[in-house]
C-alpha positions as CSV (number, residue, x, y, z in Angstrom):
1,M,41.4,-16.2,81.0
2,Q,42.6,-12.8,82.6
3,M,43.0,-12.9,86.1
4,E,43.3,-9.9,88.1
5,R,46.7,-9.2,89.8
6,R,45.7,-9.7,93.5
7,R,44.3,-13.3,92.7
8,F,47.5,-14.2,90.8
9,V,49.9,-13.4,93.6
10,S,47.8,-15.1,96.2
11,G,48.7,-18.3,95.0
12,A,51.0,-21.4,95.9
13,L,53.1,-19.6,98.7
14,G,50.9,-16.7,99.7
15,G,51.3,-12.9,99.1
16,G,53.9,-12.0,96.2
17,A,55.6,-15.5,96.6
18,A,54.1,-17.1,93.6
19,A,55.3,-14.2,91.4
20,A,58.5,-14.2,92.9
21,M,59.0,-17.9,92.3
22,A,58.0,-17.5,88.7
23,A,61.1,-15.3,88.3
24,W,63.1,-18.1,89.0
25,F,61.8,-20.5,86.5
26,P,63.8,-21.4,83.3
27,A,63.1,-19.4,80.4
28,W,60.9,-21.7,78.6
29,A,58.5,-21.8,81.7
30,Q,58.5,-18.1,82.3
31,P,54.6,-17.4,82.6
32,V,52.8,-15.3,79.9
33,S,49.4,-15.8,81.4
34,S,48.3,-15.9,85.0
35,G,46.9,-19.6,84.2
36,I,44.4,-21.0,81.7
37,T,41.8,-23.0,83.4
38,A,39.4,-23.4,80.3
39,P,38.7,-27.2,79.7
40,L,38.7,-28.8,76.2
41,P,35.5,-28.0,74.2
42,T,33.3,-31.1,74.1
43,V,31.0,-32.6,71.6
44,S,28.5,-35.5,72.5
45,G,25.4,-37.3,71.6
46,N,24.1,-39.5,68.8
47,D,25.0,-37.0,65.8
48,I,28.0,-35.2,65.9
49,T,29.6,-32.8,63.4
50,L,33.5,-32.1,63.1
51,R,34.8,-29.6,60.6
52,I,38.6,-30.0,59.6
53,A,40.2,-26.6,58.5
54,R,43.3,-24.4,58.7
55,Q,43.7,-22.0,61.3
56,T,46.1,-20.3,63.6
57,M,46.7,-21.0,67.4
58,R,48.6,-18.9,70.0
59,I,51.3,-20.9,72.0
60,D,53.2,-19.1,74.7
61,G,52.3,-15.9,73.0
62,K,53.4,-16.8,69.6
63,V,51.0,-17.5,66.5
64,S,51.6,-20.6,64.6
65,R,49.8,-22.1,61.6
66,A,47.6,-25.2,62.4
67,I,45.1,-27.6,61.4
68,G,42.1,-27.8,64.0
69,I,38.7,-29.4,64.2
70,N,35.8,-26.9,65.0
71,G,38.1,-24.0,65.3
72,T,40.4,-25.8,68.2
73,V,43.5,-27.6,68.8
74,P,43.4,-30.0,70.1
75,A,40.4,-31.0,68.5
76,P,37.1,-31.2,70.6
77,L,36.6,-33.9,73.3
78,V,34.4,-36.4,71.8
79,R,32.4,-37.7,74.6
80,L,30.5,-41.2,73.8
81,K,28.5,-43.7,75.9
82,E,29.2,-47.4,75.7
83,G,26.1,-49.0,73.9
84,Q,25.3,-46.1,71.6
85,T,25.6,-45.9,68.0
86,A,28.0,-42.9,67.1
87,R,27.3,-40.9,63.9
88,L,30.0,-38.5,63.3
89,T,29.7,-36.2,60.1
90,V,33.3,-35.1,59.2
91,V,33.5,-32.1,57.0
92,N,36.9,-31.5,55.2
93,D,37.2,-27.8,54.6
94,L,40.9,-28.2,53.6
95,D,42.2,-27.9,50.0
96,E,43.7,-31.5,50.5
97,E,42.4,-34.9,51.3
98,S,42.0,-35.8,55.0
99,S,40.7,-38.5,57.2
100,I,40.1,-39.3,60.9
101,H,41.2,-42.5,62.5
102,W,39.4,-43.5,65.8
103,H,42.6,-44.6,67.7
104,G,42.0,-47.7,69.9
105,L,38.2,-48.2,68.9
106,I,36.9,-51.5,67.9
107,L,34.7,-50.9,64.9
108,P,34.1,-52.1,61.3
109,F,37.3,-51.7,59.2
110,Q,35.5,-49.4,56.7
111,M,35.0,-47.0,59.5
112,D,38.7,-47.0,60.8
113,G,39.7,-43.9,58.8
114,V,43.1,-45.0,56.8
115,P,43.1,-43.9,53.4
116,G,44.2,-46.5,50.9
117,V,43.6,-49.2,53.5
118,S,40.2,-49.0,54.9
119,F,38.6,-46.2,52.8
120,P,39.4,-43.8,50.1
121,G,40.0,-40.7,52.3
122,I,37.8,-37.4,52.6
123,K,38.4,-35.3,49.4
124,P,38.8,-31.6,49.7
125,R,35.7,-29.8,50.3
126,S,33.7,-32.8,50.8
127,T,31.9,-34.7,53.8
128,F,32.1,-38.4,55.1
129,V,30.0,-40.0,57.6
130,Y,31.4,-42.4,60.2
131,E,28.8,-44.6,61.8
132,F,29.5,-47.3,64.3
133,P,28.4,-49.1,67.5
134,V,30.2,-48.1,70.4
135,V,31.2,-51.2,72.0
136,Q,33.8,-50.3,74.8
137,S,34.6,-47.6,77.5
138,G,37.8,-45.7,78.4
139,T,40.0,-43.0,77.3
140,Y,41.0,-42.9,73.5
141,W,41.9,-40.4,70.9
142,Y,41.4,-39.6,67.1
143,H,43.7,-38.0,64.4
144,S,44.4,-37.5,60.7
145,H,45.9,-40.6,59.0
146,S,46.5,-38.2,55.8
147,G,50.1,-37.0,55.1
148,L,51.5,-35.1,58.0
149,Q,48.4,-33.4,59.1
150,E,48.7,-34.7,62.6
151,Q,51.9,-32.6,63.4
152,L,49.9,-29.4,62.5
153,G,47.0,-30.1,65.3
154,H,44.8,-32.4,63.7
155,Y,44.2,-34.6,66.9
156,G,41.8,-34.8,70.0
157,P,40.6,-36.8,72.7
158,I,37.8,-39.5,73.0
159,V,36.1,-40.4,76.5
160,I,33.6,-43.1,76.4
161,D,31.7,-43.5,79.6
162,P,30.7,-47.2,80.6
163,A,27.2,-48.5,80.2
164,G,26.9,-49.6,83.8
165,A,28.9,-48.4,87.0
166,D,32.6,-47.3,86.5
167,P,34.7,-49.3,88.9
168,I,37.2,-46.3,89.1
169,G,36.0,-43.9,91.6
170,Y,36.6,-40.3,91.4
171,D,35.4,-36.8,92.3
172,R,36.5,-34.9,89.3
173,E,38.4,-35.6,86.0
174,H,40.7,-33.5,83.8
175,V,41.6,-34.6,80.1
176,V,45.3,-33.9,79.6
177,V,46.4,-34.1,75.8
178,L,50.1,-33.9,75.3
179,S,51.7,-33.1,72.1
180,D,54.4,-31.2,70.3
181,H,54.3,-28.3,67.6
182,S,56.8,-26.7,65.6
183,Q,57.0,-23.5,63.8
184,I,58.7,-25.4,60.8
185,S,56.2,-27.1,58.5
186,P,56.0,-30.9,59.0
187,E,57.1,-31.2,55.4
188,A,60.5,-29.3,56.1
189,I,61.0,-31.2,59.1
190,F,60.8,-34.5,57.1
191,R,63.3,-33.2,54.4
192,K,65.9,-32.0,56.9
193,L,65.6,-35.5,58.6
194,K,66.2,-37.2,55.0
195,V,69.1,-35.1,54.6
196,N,70.6,-35.2,57.9
197,P,68.8,-37.4,60.5
198,G,70.8,-35.6,63.2
199,H,69.8,-32.1,62.3
200,F,67.8,-31.5,65.3
201,N,70.0,-33.1,67.9
202,M,71.4,-30.1,69.9
203,Q,72.7,-32.4,72.6
204,R,75.8,-33.9,71.3
205,Q,78.5,-34.7,73.6
206,T,81.2,-31.8,74.3
207,L,84.5,-31.4,75.7
208,S,83.2,-30.1,78.8
209,G,81.0,-33.1,79.2
210,L,84.0,-35.4,78.8
211,L,86.0,-33.3,81.6
212,A,82.9,-33.2,83.9
213,G,82.4,-36.9,83.7
214,K,78.9,-36.5,82.6
215,D,79.3,-38.1,79.1
216,Q,81.2,-40.9,77.7
217,S,84.8,-41.5,78.3
218,L,87.4,-40.8,75.5
219,K,87.9,-44.6,74.9
220,E,84.0,-45.0,74.6
221,R,83.7,-42.0,72.3
222,I,86.5,-43.5,69.8
223,E,84.8,-46.8,70.0
224,W,81.4,-45.4,69.2
225,G,82.8,-43.1,66.6
226,A,84.2,-45.9,64.7
227,M,81.0,-47.5,64.2
228,R,79.5,-43.8,63.3
229,M,76.7,-44.1,65.8
230,D,75.8,-41.4,68.3
231,P,74.8,-42.0,71.8
232,T,72.8,-38.9,72.3
233,D,70.5,-39.9,69.3
234,V,67.5,-40.5,71.4
235,A,64.9,-38.5,69.5
236,D,64.8,-37.7,66.0
237,V,62.8,-34.4,66.6
238,N,63.1,-32.5,69.9
239,G,63.0,-29.4,71.8
240,S,65.3,-27.7,69.3
241,T,62.3,-27.1,67.1
242,Y,59.4,-28.2,69.2
243,T,57.2,-26.6,71.9
244,F,55.7,-29.2,74.3
245,L,52.0,-28.7,74.6
246,V,49.4,-29.5,77.3
247,N,46.0,-29.5,75.7
248,G,47.2,-27.0,73.2
249,H,49.1,-24.8,75.5
250,G,53.0,-24.2,75.9
251,P,54.8,-24.3,79.2
252,R,54.6,-20.5,79.5
253,D,50.7,-20.7,79.2
254,N,50.6,-22.7,82.3
255,W,47.4,-24.6,81.6
256,T,45.9,-25.2,85.0
257,A,43.6,-28.0,86.5
258,L,41.5,-27.3,89.3
259,F,41.0,-29.4,92.5
260,S,39.6,-29.1,96.0
261,P,42.0,-30.7,98.5
262,G,41.1,-34.2,99.5
263,E,39.4,-35.2,96.1
264,R,40.2,-38.1,93.9
265,V,41.2,-36.5,90.7
266,R,41.3,-38.7,87.8
267,L,43.7,-37.4,85.0
268,R,43.1,-39.0,81.7
269,I,46.5,-38.7,79.9
270,V,46.8,-38.8,76.1
271,N,50.1,-38.9,74.3
272,A,48.8,-37.2,70.8
273,S,52.6,-35.8,70.1
274,A,53.9,-36.8,66.4
275,M,57.3,-37.7,67.8
276,T,57.8,-37.3,71.4
277,I,57.8,-39.9,74.0
278,F,57.0,-38.2,77.4
279,N,58.1,-38.8,81.1
280,V,55.4,-37.7,83.3
281,R,55.5,-37.1,87.0
282,I,53.9,-34.5,89.4
283,P,56.7,-33.7,92.0
284,G,55.4,-34.0,95.6
285,L,52.2,-36.2,94.4
286,R,51.9,-39.7,93.9
287,M,49.9,-41.3,91.1
288,T,47.8,-44.4,91.0
289,V,47.6,-45.9,87.5
290,V,43.9,-47.2,87.0
291,Q,43.8,-47.6,83.2
292,A,46.4,-48.3,80.4
293,D,45.0,-47.7,76.6
294,G,41.2,-47.1,77.8
295,L,41.2,-50.6,79.5
296,N,41.2,-50.9,83.2
297,V,44.1,-52.4,85.4
298,V,44.7,-53.2,88.9
299,P,45.5,-49.7,90.8
300,T,49.1,-49.6,90.9
301,E,50.8,-46.5,92.7
302,I,53.8,-44.8,91.1
303,D,55.9,-41.6,90.9
304,E,56.5,-41.5,87.1
305,F,55.5,-43.1,83.7
306,Q,56.7,-43.0,80.3
307,I,53.9,-42.9,77.8
308,A,54.9,-43.3,74.1
309,V,53.3,-41.8,71.2
310,A,49.6,-42.9,70.8
311,E,49.4,-44.6,74.4
312,T,46.8,-43.3,77.0
313,Y,47.1,-43.6,80.7
314,D,44.5,-42.7,83.4
315,V,45.9,-41.9,86.8
316,I,44.4,-40.9,90.1
317,V,45.7,-38.2,92.2
318,T,44.4,-37.1,95.8
319,P,46.2,-33.9,96.6
320,V,45.2,-33.1,100.2
321,E,47.2,-29.8,100.7
322,D,45.8,-26.5,99.6
323,R,49.0,-25.6,97.2
324,A,49.5,-26.0,93.7
325,Y,51.6,-28.8,91.8
326,T,53.4,-28.8,88.8
327,L,52.6,-31.6,85.9
328,V,55.8,-32.3,84.2
329,A,55.7,-34.1,80.7
330,E,59.4,-34.3,80.1
331,A,60.6,-35.3,76.6
332,N,62.4,-38.6,76.9
333,D,65.6,-36.9,75.6
334,R,65.0,-34.2,78.1
335,S,65.3,-31.5,75.5
336,G,62.4,-29.7,76.7
337,M,59.0,-30.3,78.7
338,G,55.3,-29.9,78.6
339,R,54.3,-28.3,81.8
340,A,50.7,-27.7,83.5
341,T,49.7,-26.9,86.9
342,L,47.4,-28.6,89.4
343,A,45.9,-26.4,91.8
344,P,43.1,-25.2,94.1
345,R,42.5,-22.1,92.5
346,A,43.5,-20.3,89.2
347,G,46.7,-18.2,89.2
348,M,48.7,-20.5,91.6
349,V,52.0,-21.8,90.4
350,A,54.3,-24.5,91.8
351,E,58.3,-24.8,91.4
352,V,59.1,-26.3,87.9
353,P,61.8,-28.6,88.1
354,P,65.0,-28.3,86.0
355,L,65.4,-30.6,83.1
356,R,67.5,-33.6,84.0
357,E,70.6,-34.9,82.5
358,R,69.9,-36.2,79.0
359,P,70.2,-40.1,78.5
360,L,73.1,-41.7,76.6
361,A,72.2,-44.9,74.4
362,T,74.2,-47.9,75.9
363,M,75.4,-51.3,74.3
364,K,71.9,-52.8,75.4
365,D,70.3,-50.2,72.9
366,M,72.3,-51.4,70.3
367,G,71.0,-55.0,70.7
368,M,74.0,-56.0,72.4
369,G,72.5,-57.9,75.3
370,D,73.6,-56.9,78.8
371,M,76.9,-55.3,77.9
372,S,75.1,-52.0,78.5
373,G,77.8,-50.6,80.7
374,G,80.7,-52.3,78.8
375,S,83.4,-51.3,76.6
376,M,83.5,-52.1,73.0
377,A,87.5,-52.9,73.2
378,G,88.5,-55.7,71.3
379,M,85.8,-55.6,68.7
380,D,86.6,-55.6,65.2
381,H,85.4,-52.6,63.4
382,S,87.0,-53.2,60.0
383,G,83.8,-53.5,58.0
384,G,84.2,-56.8,56.2
385,D,81.9,-57.5,53.2
386,M,78.4,-58.7,54.5
387,G,76.7,-58.7,51.1
388,A,76.2,-54.9,51.1
389,M,74.2,-53.9,47.9
390,P,75.1,-50.9,45.7
391,M,72.2,-49.0,44.3
392,P,71.7,-46.8,41.3
393,A,72.3,-43.1,41.7
394,S,68.9,-42.7,40.4
395,D,67.3,-44.3,43.6
396,P,65.1,-41.6,45.4
397,S,66.7,-42.5,48.6
398,C,70.0,-42.2,47.4
399,P,72.0,-39.3,49.4
400,P,73.0,-36.5,46.9
401,E,76.7,-36.9,48.1
402,H,76.6,-40.6,47.1
403,A,74.6,-40.2,43.7
404,K,77.4,-37.6,42.6
405,M,79.7,-40.7,42.5
406,G,77.4,-42.3,40.1
407,H,76.2,-45.2,42.5
408,C,74.6,-45.3,45.9
409,T,76.6,-47.0,48.7
410,P,74.5,-48.6,51.4
411,A,75.5,-48.0,55.1
412,G,77.4,-51.5,55.0
413,E,80.0,-50.5,52.4
414,S,80.2,-47.0,54.1
415,G,81.4,-48.6,57.3
416,A,78.5,-47.6,59.7
417,M,77.8,-50.8,62.0
418,A,77.3,-53.1,58.9
419,G,79.5,-56.2,58.7
420,M,81.3,-55.5,62.1
421,D,82.2,-58.5,64.1
422,H,81.9,-57.6,67.8
423,G,83.7,-59.8,70.1
424,S,82.5,-59.9,73.6
425,G,84.9,-60.7,76.4
426,G,84.7,-64.4,75.9
427,G,85.5,-64.4,72.4
428,M,82.0,-65.0,71.2
429,Q,81.6,-62.9,67.7
430,H,78.4,-60.9,66.8
431,S,77.7,-59.3,63.5
432,M,75.6,-56.2,63.5
433,R,74.4,-57.2,60.0
434,D,74.0,-61.0,60.3
435,F,71.0,-62.0,58.3
436,S,71.2,-65.4,59.3
437,V,69.4,-64.6,62.7
438,A,66.8,-62.9,60.8
439,P,66.1,-64.6,57.7
440,Q,62.9,-63.1,56.9
441,V,64.5,-59.6,56.8
442,K,65.0,-58.2,53.3
443,R,68.5,-57.4,52.6
444,D,67.9,-53.7,51.8
445,P,69.9,-50.5,52.2
446,S,67.1,-49.5,54.6
447,V,68.2,-52.2,57.1
448,Q,71.5,-50.7,58.7
449,T,71.7,-53.6,61.7
450,I,70.4,-56.5,62.9
451,S,70.5,-56.7,66.8
452,P,72.7,-59.7,67.5
453,M,71.3,-60.2,71.1
454,P,68.0,-58.4,71.7
455,M,66.5,-58.7,75.0
456,D,63.0,-58.6,76.5
457,R,62.9,-55.0,78.0
458,M,59.3,-54.6,78.9
459,G,60.3,-54.9,82.6
460,E,62.3,-51.8,82.4
461,P,61.1,-48.2,82.7
462,G,62.8,-46.6,79.7
463,Q,65.9,-44.8,78.7
464,G,67.2,-42.4,81.2
465,L,64.6,-43.8,84.0
466,E,66.6,-46.5,85.5
467,D,68.2,-44.6,88.3
468,V,65.9,-41.7,89.1
469,G,65.4,-42.8,92.7
470,H,61.8,-43.5,92.7
471,K,58.9,-45.7,91.3
472,V,58.7,-45.7,87.6
473,L,56.0,-47.7,86.0
474,T,56.8,-50.8,83.7
475,Y,54.7,-52.8,81.4
476,H,55.4,-55.7,84.0
477,D,53.5,-53.6,86.7
478,L,50.3,-53.6,84.6
479,V,47.9,-56.3,85.5
480,A,44.3,-56.4,83.8
481,L,41.3,-55.7,86.1
482,E,39.3,-58.4,84.5
483,R,40.3,-61.8,83.0
484,N,41.2,-61.6,79.4
485,P,38.4,-62.5,76.8
486,D,40.7,-65.2,75.0
487,V,42.9,-67.1,77.1
488,R,44.0,-69.7,74.5
489,A,47.7,-70.4,73.9
490,A,48.9,-69.1,70.6
491,S,48.7,-71.6,67.9
492,R,51.7,-70.1,66.0
493,S,54.5,-67.3,66.5
494,L,55.4,-64.4,64.1
495,D,58.7,-62.6,64.3
496,I,58.5,-58.9,62.9
497,H,61.8,-57.0,62.7
498,L,61.7,-53.1,63.4
499,T,64.4,-52.2,60.9
500,G,65.9,-48.8,59.8
501,N,68.9,-46.9,58.7
502,M,69.3,-44.1,60.9
503,E,72.0,-42.3,58.6
504,R,69.5,-42.1,56.0
505,F,66.4,-41.9,57.8
506,M,64.7,-45.0,56.3
507,W,62.5,-47.3,58.3
508,S,60.4,-50.5,57.7
509,F,59.4,-53.8,59.1
510,D,61.6,-56.8,58.0
511,G,63.2,-54.3,55.5
512,V,59.9,-53.8,53.8
513,K,58.5,-50.3,53.4
514,M,54.7,-49.6,53.1
515,S,55.7,-48.1,49.6
516,D,57.1,-51.4,48.4
517,H,53.5,-52.5,47.8
518,H,54.1,-56.0,49.5
519,E,51.3,-58.4,50.2
520,P,49.6,-57.7,53.6
521,I,50.6,-59.6,56.6
522,P,48.0,-62.3,56.6
523,F,45.9,-63.7,59.6
524,I,42.9,-66.2,59.7
525,E,39.7,-65.1,61.5
526,G,39.8,-66.3,65.1
527,E,43.3,-67.6,65.2
528,R,45.6,-66.8,68.2
529,V,49.3,-65.5,67.2
530,R,52.3,-64.6,69.4
531,V,53.8,-61.8,67.8
532,N,57.3,-61.0,68.7
533,L,58.3,-57.4,67.7
534,I,62.3,-57.3,67.4
535,N,63.9,-53.8,67.4
536,D,67.0,-54.0,65.4
537,S,67.5,-50.1,65.7
538,M,68.7,-47.7,68.4
539,M,65.3,-46.0,68.6
540,S,62.4,-46.6,70.6
541,H,59.3,-47.4,68.3
542,P,55.7,-47.2,69.5
543,I,53.8,-50.0,67.4
544,H,50.2,-49.8,66.9
545,L,47.9,-52.3,65.6
546,H,44.5,-50.8,64.3
547,G,41.1,-52.6,65.1
548,H,42.4,-54.9,67.8
549,F,43.5,-55.2,71.4
550,F,46.5,-57.6,72.2
551,E,47.8,-58.9,75.6
552,L,51.3,-58.2,76.3
553,V,53.5,-61.4,77.3
554,T,54.7,-60.4,80.8
555,G,53.7,-63.5,83.0
556,K,50.5,-62.2,84.0
557,G,48.4,-65.1,82.7
558,D,44.9,-64.5,82.2
559,R,45.3,-61.1,83.6
560,S,47.8,-59.9,80.9
561,P,47.3,-56.4,80.2
562,R,45.6,-55.6,76.9
563,K,46.9,-52.7,74.8
564,H,46.5,-51.4,71.3
565,T,49.9,-49.9,71.3
566,V,53.4,-50.9,72.8
567,L,56.6,-49.3,73.0
568,V,59.5,-51.3,72.0
569,Q,62.7,-50.1,73.5
570,P,66.0,-49.9,71.4
571,G,67.6,-53.2,70.8
572,G,64.5,-55.0,72.5
573,V,61.9,-57.3,72.2
574,A,58.3,-56.9,73.1
575,S,55.9,-59.9,72.6
576,F,52.2,-59.9,72.6
577,D,49.4,-62.5,71.9
578,F,46.8,-61.5,69.4
579,T,43.3,-62.8,68.5
580,A,42.6,-62.1,64.9
581,D,39.0,-61.4,65.7
582,A,38.3,-58.3,63.4
583,L,37.9,-58.9,59.6
584,G,39.3,-56.7,57.2
585,D,42.5,-54.9,56.3
586,W,44.1,-52.8,59.2
587,A,47.0,-50.5,59.4
588,F,50.0,-51.6,61.5
589,H,52.7,-49.1,62.2
590,C,55.1,-47.2,64.1
591,H,53.3,-44.1,65.6
592,L,56.4,-42.0,65.5
593,L,54.7,-39.9,62.5
594,Y,58.0,-39.4,60.3
595,H,59.0,-42.9,60.7
596,M,55.6,-44.0,59.7
597,H,55.9,-41.5,56.9
598,A,59.4,-42.9,55.8
599,G,58.0,-46.3,55.4
600,M,57.3,-48.0,58.9
601,M,54.1,-49.3,58.0
602,R,52.3,-52.3,56.7
603,V,48.9,-53.8,56.3
604,V,47.4,-56.8,58.4
605,S,44.5,-58.5,56.7
606,V,42.4,-60.7,58.7
607,R,40.5,-63.3,56.2
608,P,37.6,-65.4,56.8
609,K,38.1,-69.0,57.8
610,G,38.3,-71.0,54.6
611,D,39.0,-68.1,52.4
612,G,42.1,-69.1,50.4
613,E,42.9,-72.1,52.8
């Protein structure tokens, strides 16, 4: 949208002040437009057609290759009504197979849209019709589950209006889709990660950081170096290649959401990125969280929240002043941010805050319990033989530099974390590769570490948000607005370890990759199970279960928050209670796209009672 000059300069501070302020914005936020207020295109009704095709998109003035739906990135907002039957005809105009997964929707497993799990996929130049009853309401999204297409723009939001009165009152709403985009193809990104997982990390510690006291001390650096672990390794792919988008627009495009002062404005925020966990805030404006993953929660007032890949949060804001506000979606490693503006009129701008100091991983992130601020002095980094298993050089996951030697040495033999005994101050010994604490984990080169002392971290706000000086949402703050439909105690417990080898970018559950073709994880229809997700890596993992909601175990009883995706913090444990009430085969995976692609995905099979018992 082109705005005439006099309207642009009459913005946030009046006269030429808005344009003058823009001159002081960081380079990545320098405006290239006077504000884009166009909402996302919407499709609705009982018969909807969605056409998948290659296209280009313009981000901050630069043209990029993309995959869009009906000619747009993000894909159109699909607006449905609780109680209707949705019929969605998907036309694949690509030269490759594609698919659409309806993320968070409860539907028959044949309509879930995961090739090789719930249906064959949509062949090139062909059509598939999804048809299912709409049994819920709230904010959701949809995306490709084929290859790496999601990274190229194959994603869009879903809003389902409730059949009855909405308990959330609001005067205006805006759908806000957060995502990440690179000029590099997703296949090239994945190849770079396999060759060098730290390829995109441009935030490593420096001498100046040491001298300024911003980074680790020299002693800590030596200790971490002995373990060949990098405390700045918070995000695998980040602002060194990504532009962070709001509704398909970069920070310089300045997508703008309009309001009238005094209105209750509902922001439906979807994290549709491939790899980016965002920290969201609106400086000068408090937010009230009213919905998480599409389900209503008791309204909770906050200043900031962390939204993992694939999560959704609905918040209410009530701006009373006739001025602009900046919506900040800062990458969790603080390598960049998505930026939008809330304003009474198009063309207004507000101050864009600088990026905050990037976080450093701690001992707690290594699964070493509450030693987060402590030193590793006295720990034995000698290596030791913990049963590391050489692989043949022909193994496709063997790094080239190892293959040259005629064999492939897993991380345990190369000295990275494996077999190290970490003595705490009390002399207690902990091994970072002690399989006795995780007997179900396959002894595999893809398992670099086992967390010795993983902790429940669902009451924490997320890496780098512990001391920001204002209220940050945690999972413990969420309370379901309505009583849970199933309040039975779990009849059994299941531990699932989130495993990986960060040096070789290998990811798995319990040391088992999707490509290992293991049997599905079995459940019996109607059973109630407590699932404990134990993160044995130093990376955060948003874990998504298809076809179901689960209740987070946070002490809220029959008002436990129900979600379809949960972020498991590094070295942490996240527990949920789950009722296996949807028959069929369902995908279960980390929603970091390249982690899933590298193997962090399994199939959950819910079988009828009596079937094979």
